[in-house]
Every structure is written in structure tokens, then in C-alpha cells.
N, C-alpha and C positions, 0 to 999 in steps of 0.2 A: 684142671679147670674147675672152678667152683660153680655150683648151680646158682643162678641169679634170677630174680623175678623183676619185671619192669613195671613201673607205675607212671601214670601221666600221659600226656599227648606228645607234643614235640619236645617239651621239657620233661625229661625222664629222670627217675631215680633207679639205680641198680641196688636192689636189696638182696642180700645173701639169704637163700632159703635155709641154710644151716644156722647161721648166727643171728639172723634178723637185722644185721647192721647194714649200713649203706656204703657204697663205694664213695670215697671222700678224698679230696685233695688236702693233704696235711698242711696246716698253717695257712689255709686260704688259697685262693686262686693265684697262680703264678707259675712262670716257667721253671722247670727243674724240681718242683715240689713232688714229694712222693705220693703215690696213691695208697690209701689205707682203708681198712674197714673201721667205721666209726658209728656211734649211735646216731640214728637218723634224726634230723631236726624236724620239729613240728611245722616250722615255717618254710622249709625248703631253702636253706641258705645257699649262696652261690657255689660253695665248694662241695655240695653233694647233689646238685642238680645238673643234668647233662642235656645239651641240645642235640636232638636228632637231626642230622643233615642227610636228606635223601638225594641221591644222585642217579642219573640215568645209567643203566648198565652199558658197559663197553665191551667190545670183543677184544680178545688178546691176540 
């Protein structure tokens, strides 16, 4: 597992502590596209911004 830092509120970026690159969906947002490390964009394009969805805990 790579060490990542989080930035932002509910719309987050995962930035690698080692490489400084962001978790990115290769070739833009779409089903089946690979996740890669890529240079973080200044504007926060869709394929390197992630929405945090909070859910209530459930018992197993």
C-alpha cells in the first residue's frame, strides 16, 4: 500500500507522499479505465478528483 495524503473537503484528491502525483483515472472518467498515478492538475479535473461518500456504520 502506498502512503497517500488527502486534500479537499468532500471532493478529494489522493496525492502520493512518495511521488507527489495524484490517483487518476487513465483517459478520463469511465467504466473499466485503469487507475494510475499522474501529475496533479491545477484545476482538479474530473479524473483526479474523488467524491467522499459517508455512510452510517452497520453491524455485521
